[in-house]
C-alpha positions as CSV (number, residue, x, y, z in Angstrom):
1,M,0.0,-0.2,-0.1
2,P,1.5,3.4,-0.9
3,G,2.6,5.9,1.8
4,L,2.2,9.6,2.0
5,S,5.2,10.3,0.0
6,D,4.3,7.8,-2.7
7,F,0.9,9.4,-3.0
8,W,2.5,12.8,-3.1
9,A,5.1,11.8,-5.7
10,G,2.3,10.5,-7.9
11,R,0.7,13.6,-8.4
12,D,1.4,16.3,-10.8
13,A,1.6,20.2,-10.2
14,I,-2.2,20.6,-9.9
15,G,-2.9,17.6,-7.7
16,R,-0.1,19.0,-5.3
17,A,-1.4,22.3,-5.4
18,V,-5.2,20.8,-4.2
19,L,-3.2,18.7,-1.4
20,A,-1.7,21.7,-0.3
21,L,-4.5,23.8,-0.1
22,L,-6.6,21.2,1.6
23,L,-3.7,20.9,4.3
24,A,-3.5,24.7,4.7
25,M,-7.4,24.7,5.2
26,S,-7.2,21.8,7.8
27,V,-4.4,23.5,9.7
28,A,-6.2,27.0,9.9
29,T,-9.3,25.4,10.9
30,W,-8.0,23.3,13.8
31,V,-5.7,26.3,14.9
32,L,-8.9,28.5,15.0
33,I,-10.9,25.8,16.4
34,V,-8.6,25.8,19.4
35,W,-8.1,29.3,19.9
36,K,-11.7,30.4,19.4
37,G,-13.0,27.7,21.7
38,W,-10.7,28.9,24.5
39,L,-11.6,32.7,23.9
40,L,-15.4,31.8,23.9
41,R,-15.2,29.6,27.1
42,R,-13.3,32.3,28.8
43,T,-15.6,34.9,27.5
44,R,-18.8,32.9,28.8
45,A,-17.2,32.2,32.1
46,D,-16.3,35.7,32.7
47,I,-19.8,36.9,31.8
48,A,-21.3,34.5,34.4
49,R,-18.9,35.8,37.3
50,A,-18.5,39.3,36.4
51,V,-22.2,40.5,35.8
52,P,-23.4,39.4,39.3
53,A,-20.2,40.8,40.9
54,F,-20.9,44.1,39.1
55,W,-24.5,44.5,40.7
56,D,-23.2,43.4,44.0
57,A,-21.1,46.2,44.2
58,A,-21.7,49.6,46.2
59,G,-21.3,51.9,43.4
60,V,-20.3,51.9,39.7
61,A,-16.7,52.7,40.5
62,T,-16.4,49.7,42.7
63,G,-18.4,47.7,40.1
64,R,-16.1,48.9,37.1
65,A,-12.9,47.7,39.1
66,R,-14.7,44.4,39.6
67,L,-15.2,44.2,35.7
68,A,-11.8,45.1,35.0
69,A,-10.6,42.3,37.2
70,L,-13.1,39.6,36.1
71,D,-13.7,40.6,32.6
72,R,-10.4,39.2,30.9
73,E,-11.8,39.2,27.3
74,R,-13.3,42.7,27.8
75,A,-16.6,42.0,26.7
76,L,-18.4,43.8,29.3
77,L,-16.1,46.6,30.2
78,P,-16.6,48.3,27.0
79,L,-20.4,48.7,27.6
80,L,-19.9,50.1,31.0
81,D,-17.5,52.8,29.7
82,A,-19.8,53.6,26.8
83,A,-23.0,54.0,29.1
84,L,-20.8,56.3,31.3
85,A,-19.2,58.4,28.7
86,Q,-20.0,62.0,28.1
87,P,-20.2,63.4,24.6
88,P,-18.4,66.6,23.9
89,E,-20.4,69.8,23.9
90,G,-21.0,71.6,20.6
91,T,-21.2,68.3,18.6
92,L,-24.2,66.4,16.9
93,E,-23.3,63.6,19.2
94,G,-24.1,65.5,22.2
95,A,-27.0,67.5,21.0
96,G,-29.6,64.6,21.3
97,R,-31.5,63.5,24.2
98,A,-29.5,61.8,26.9
99,A,-31.6,58.6,26.2
100,A,-30.7,58.7,22.6
101,Q,-27.2,59.2,23.4
102,C,-26.8,56.4,25.7
103,T,-28.6,54.1,23.4
104,R,-26.5,55.0,20.6
105,R,-23.1,54.5,22.4
106,L,-24.3,51.1,23.9
107,R,-25.3,50.0,20.5
108,D,-21.9,50.9,18.9
109,A,-20.0,49.2,21.9
110,L,-22.3,46.1,21.8
111,Q,-21.5,45.8,17.9
112,R,-17.9,45.9,18.4
113,V,-17.9,43.4,21.2
114,V,-20.0,41.1,19.1
115,E,-17.8,41.4,16.1
116,Q,-14.9,40.6,18.3
117,L,-16.6,37.3,19.4
118,Q,-17.5,36.5,15.8
119,A,-13.9,36.8,14.5
120,G,-12.9,33.8,12.5
121,Q,-16.6,32.7,11.8
122,V,-16.0,33.6,8.2
123,L,-13.1,31.4,7.9
124,L,-14.9,28.3,9.3
125,A,-17.9,28.8,6.9
126,S,-15.7,29.3,4.0
127,V,-13.6,26.1,4.6
128,G,-16.7,24.1,5.4
129,S,-18.4,25.3,2.2
130,T,-15.5,24.9,-0.4
131,A,-13.2,22.4,1.3
132,P,-15.5,19.2,-0.5
133,F,-15.6,21.1,-3.9
134,V,-11.7,21.4,-3.7
135,G,-11.4,17.8,-3.0
136,L,-13.8,16.9,-5.7
137,F,-11.9,18.8,-8.1
138,G,-8.6,16.9,-7.3
139,T,-10.5,13.8,-7.6
140,V,-11.7,15.0,-11.2
141,W,-8.5,15.9,-12.0
142,G,-6.6,13.0,-10.6
143,I,-8.9,10.7,-12.6
144,Y,-8.2,12.7,-15.8
145,H,-4.8,12.3,-15.2
146,A,-4.6,8.8,-14.3
147,L,-7.0,8.2,-17.5
148,A,-4.7,10.2,-19.7
149,G,-1.6,7.8,-18.5
150,I,-3.5,4.9,-19.2
151,A,-4.6,5.8,-22.8
152,G,-0.9,6.9,-23.5
153,A,0.5,3.4,-22.3
154,G,-1.7,1.7,-24.9
155,R,-3.1,-0.8,-22.5
156,V,-6.2,-1.0,-20.5
157,G,-6.8,-3.3,-17.6
158,I,-8.6,-3.4,-14.2
159,D,-5.4,-3.1,-12.2
160,Q,-4.3,-0.1,-14.4
161,V,-7.7,1.7,-13.7
162,A,-8.3,0.8,-10.1
163,G,-5.2,1.9,-8.5
164,P,-5.0,5.5,-10.0
165,V,-8.8,6.1,-9.7
166,G,-9.0,4.9,-6.1
167,E,-5.9,7.2,-5.2
168,A,-7.8,10.2,-6.8
169,L,-10.8,9.3,-4.9
170,I,-9.0,10.0,-1.7
171,M,-8.9,13.7,-2.8
172,T,-12.8,13.9,-2.0
173,A,-12.6,12.0,1.2
174,A,-9.6,14.5,2.5
175,G,-12.0,17.5,1.4
176,I,-15.0,15.9,3.4
177,A,-12.4,15.3,6.2
178,V,-11.5,19.1,6.2
179,A,-15.0,20.4,5.9
180,V,-16.8,18.5,8.7
181,P,-14.8,20.0,11.6
182,A,-15.1,23.4,10.3
183,V,-19.1,23.1,9.9
184,L,-19.4,21.5,13.4
185,A,-17.1,24.3,14.8
186,F,-19.1,27.0,12.9
187,N,-22.3,25.7,14.4
188,V,-21.2,25.0,18.1
189,F,-19.3,28.6,18.2
190,G,-22.6,30.2,16.7
191,Q,-24.7,29.1,19.7
192,W,-22.1,30.3,22.0
193,V,-21.8,33.6,20.4
194,A,-25.4,33.9,20.5
195,A,-25.8,33.1,24.2
196,C,-22.9,35.5,24.9
197,E,-24.7,38.3,22.8
198,A,-28.0,37.7,24.5
199,E,-26.3,38.5,27.9
200,L,-24.4,41.2,26.6
201,E,-27.5,42.8,25.3
202,G,-29.4,42.2,28.7
203,F,-26.3,43.8,30.5
204,A,-26.3,46.9,28.1
205,H,-30.1,47.1,28.8
206,D,-29.8,47.2,32.6
207,L,-26.9,49.8,32.3
208,R,-28.8,52.1,30.3
209,A,-31.6,52.2,32.8
210,L,-29.2,52.6,35.6
211,V,-27.7,55.6,33.7
212,L,-31.1,57.1,32.7
213,D,-32.6,56.7,36.0
214,G,-29.8,58.7,37.5
215,A,-28.2,56.0,40.3
216,P,-27.1,58.0,43.3
217,E,-23.4,57.9,43.8
218,L,-22.4,57.0,40.5
219,A,-18.8,57.7,40.8
220,R,-18.7,56.0,44.2
């Protein structure tokens, strides 16, 4: 049974390029899965600990210090800073009502945090949707290359056809093997991001109510 080196040596330039592309996709996918899984797990744990700690504080300043200590991925702290920010006077940003200003700042901050959590999702979706077709192209090209070689040899037999065609079909299997982890990770991470986004939206809503209601001793 031929090894990887024999399989590589039996490919032409296009076949090797397809193999290299699938390998690059696989490496990028697994690096992203490890990194993003670690980041989202930290973010979910931070939100679960930091939000109750903030609301249990005696004042906003104390609550912010707790967020700074517990919010390792900076998912909550930007929302608090946006809620407490004061727009510069004499600008359109500061010309609207306080409620509209606070809503706009929180919306923009929430959008930036969610974009940070969604980083890498496009790559996972792209690999999951294109890798099978890349592998299929490698199979089609490999079969064509094998049949052309058999025709040039002037002899046709089951042994001459089965071996090259079987090796070419490995490309399709490789494409599917690359795509499946990317699709699964995309779906799982999408659920985790959605759960984090729901928690962040609730926190932003509560912060808006806190600021607009004029909570006493905000700077304590």
